[in-house]
N, C-alpha and C positions, 0 to 999 in steps of 0.2 A: 789037390793041393790043400794042405791043412791051413786053417785060419790061425794067425798068431794069437796067442793068449792075450786077452784084454787085461791090462793091469789095472786093478782097482786099488784105491787107497782106503785103508781102514780109518774111519773117523776117530778122532781123539775126543772122547766124551768127558764132560765135566758135570758136576752136580749143579743144581739150581743155585746153591750158595756160591759156588765158584764162578758161575756164569754172571751172577749179580755183581760180584766183586770186579770181574773183568769189565763189565759195562758201567760200573759206578752207580748201580741202583740197588734197591733192597730185594731180597728174595720175594717179598710180598708183591712188589711191582711186577716181577716176572710172572708170578702166579696170576695177577690181574690181567696182564697182557695175554696170557694163554687163554683165559676165560673170554676176553674180548676179541680174540683172533688177531691180535696185533703182536708186534715184537718179533724177535728172531724165531726161526724154525726150532722145534724141539722134538725130542724123541721120547716115547714112553715104552719101556720094556718091563713087562711084569709089574706094572703099577709104579715104576720108578721113572721120574722125569730126568732126562739128561739133555745136554746141549753139545753139539759138535762145535769145537773151537773154530773150525773153518766157517761155519754158519754165523758165529758171533762176529768174526772178522768181517764177513760180507755185510752183516747188519750195520756195523760201525761205518764201513765204507759208504754204504747206501745212504746213511744219515749224516754224512759229513757235508758241511756247508762251506762254500768258498766265499770269502768276503767280496762284497760288490766292488766295482771299479771305483766308485765314489769313496767308499770307506778306505780303500787302498791309497787313493790320492790324498785323503785327509791325514792318514798316518804318515805319508811321505812329507807333507808340509810341516807336521809337528816335529819331525826329526831334524829339519833344516835349521 
């Protein structure tokens, strides 16, 4: 019995400039993050750095913070 073909998705790659725009940061910040080993995953092909849009989305989700219960309660009081 043959194994079903595993379907892979081809990443949608964007430049550092476009990735910086998506994240609301400067290209220099993304370069610094690469040097520091922080920030989103990146890809280097033949000396060119690119970012997978899916990795950028994951980075945004990972760094999204939810307001605390206290902050939510204070906002509710202000709207009454």
